[in-house]
C-alpha angles and dihedrals in degrees: 000000000000095000094046091047091052093049099039104034110031113167099205089200110203095229092049091048092054091048092052091045089058092048092052093048089053090050091053090052091046093054091046091051091050104086093202095049091046091052089055092050089051089050092055090047092052095043098049106018122204096352132107089266091051095053127080113260092233091053127213119317091242090066093050091050092049100048116108134189094264090055091058094044092050091047092052093046091051099043110022094075130128095257089055097046131087122195115207131171137175130188133037099001138108119232092230090052092056091048092052093049092047092050092047095050102033107018094096095058118106112250096237124189118318112239117250126191132208112243113262121223130198111233108168126216146136132288124168142160125205113227129168097237133130098244133043118227106214134185129184121182147167138201113280135185119282118251089256092055117099088227090064092088093053089048090053089055092045090056089048094052091049102044119353113113136340094297094057122114097247094047094047098043105031102032108025103032101033105020093221097139139026092217135014133168143155131219146153133248104194126173135179096278107017143008148179140223112217140188118209124196140168117205147144111280089232090064096053093095090059098034098056096056090045091052093048091049091056092048090051096045093054088061089061108041142009121180127229090241092054092049095051093042095053092044090051091050093050093046093049093049092049094048093046090056088064088071091071119067090205091059092048092050093045091050093052091054099040096047090048090054092047101039104022091246137050114272116211123222090246092054088051092050091047090058091048092050092054093059115108131199090255091053089057094044091051091051091046091054091051095045097048093047090064127092110283127234120214130187132168143169119201136040104351105194093111098045113134124227120251089240092054092053092045094051093044098054101041119095113242 
């Protein structure tokens, strides 16, 4: 009853709208003031350009100031329709019971027009902002498989080997052994039609000249050799994370909905783990060679004197 009432009978009270407008404007300022968050926003902008993926989720402040009640009502009427909704539930509930409730509460709504989205494409590039701060927030990324690509699972493991946890290559070599950064990690941002693998680091600007070659060396080395221990360790980490998510009903429910959107059907944790277990060292090496042969994306916030050129990164990570 509560969910259907929120979706079907929103009040959009003027006073509440103004209150929320103020909250969102404060959030925009908060993320801009966060050097790390702003570096990630610049990364998206450089990687995907003037497309929905390249724009901040909160949008520019001018849009938030301009929106009126009718804009929200029209948006809901156009988009919150049965053919654009997915109902997911986890816990003490029968499937037939959820179907009956959904039909009762939402069955009378006109279907509307199903949303379609223009394909997104990774482009790579550079986006920076000079700030007089002690540390530089730096991101370097490359094109990666989409979440619907079979190579996505190998790319997940590649990111884990490079920069997930204290046993990863980047953490051990660049932070622990050489002390070039105070934080370093790697991850993936994969969508239905594109994706990227990124490395994030925070360091002193004076160490950039030494950090960049060390980073490029690790990205090149992973295209040549991966050990059995690394493969099993990263698989174990991914398995454990997936299985631990089963302890939370919210995570189960969210997974049912999100995998249905991405794959057209719900993917179970065990199906996901099965795909991870099938990945070999050669699968990861092949994906690494493809990923690191793409156009790089660089973003940074801080003192930029030591920033590398895109061409230098590209030449340094490709195998001869």
